[in-house]
C-alpha positions in Angstrom: 0.1 -0.3 0.3 1.2 3.4 -1.2 1.6 6.3 1.4 1.1 10.2 1.2 3.7 12.8 3.1 2.4 16.8 3.7 5.3 18.9 3.5 6.0 20.8 6.5 4.7 23.7 4.9 2.0 22.2 4.3 1.6 20.3 7.7 1.6 24.5 9.3 -1.4 25.1 7.1 -3.3 22.2 8.3 -2.5 23.2 11.9 -3.3 26.8 11.4 -7.2 25.6 9.6 -7.5 23.3 12.2 -7.1 25.3 14.7 -9.9 27.8 13.4 -12.1 25.1 13.3 -11.4 23.8 16.7 -12.0 27.6 18.1 -15.3 27.3 16.4 -16.1 24.0 16.8 -14.2 20.7 18.0 -17.2 18.8 15.7 -16.2 21.0 12.9 -12.3 20.3 13.2 -12.8 16.5 13.2 -14.9 16.3 9.5 -12.7 18.6 8.7 -9.3 16.2 9.4 -11.7 13.1 8.7 -12.2 14.9 5.2 -8.5 15.9 4.6 -7.3 12.4 5.4 -9.8 10.8 3.2 -9.2 12.6 0.7 -4.9 11.9 0.9 -6.2 8.1 1.1 -8.0 8.5 -2.3 -5.6 10.4 -4.0 -3.0 7.8 -2.8 -5.6 4.9 -4.2 -6.3 6.9 -8.0 -3.1 8.9 -7.9 -4.5 10.2 -11.8 -8.4 10.9 -10.6 -9.6 15.1 -11.3 -9.1 17.3 -13.5 -5.5 18.6 -15.2 -4.3 21.8 -14.4 -1.8 21.6 -16.7 -2.6 25.4 -18.4 -2.4 26.6 -14.3 1.2 24.9 -13.9 2.5 22.1 -16.2 3.2 20.0 -13.8 -0.6 19.7 -12.1 
């Protein structure tokens, strides 16, 4: 099974987003975290899913 790695910058962003949610609603924060983790797992299992953004950046 493949795994995903979150960069340090992305991890810091996620911490800040999580702090924002938890300051307003613990349940909202849990939904955000669970949803993000599920999306990461989906990308590991289906790395070519979604649309291309090559017109914005060729590597996307």
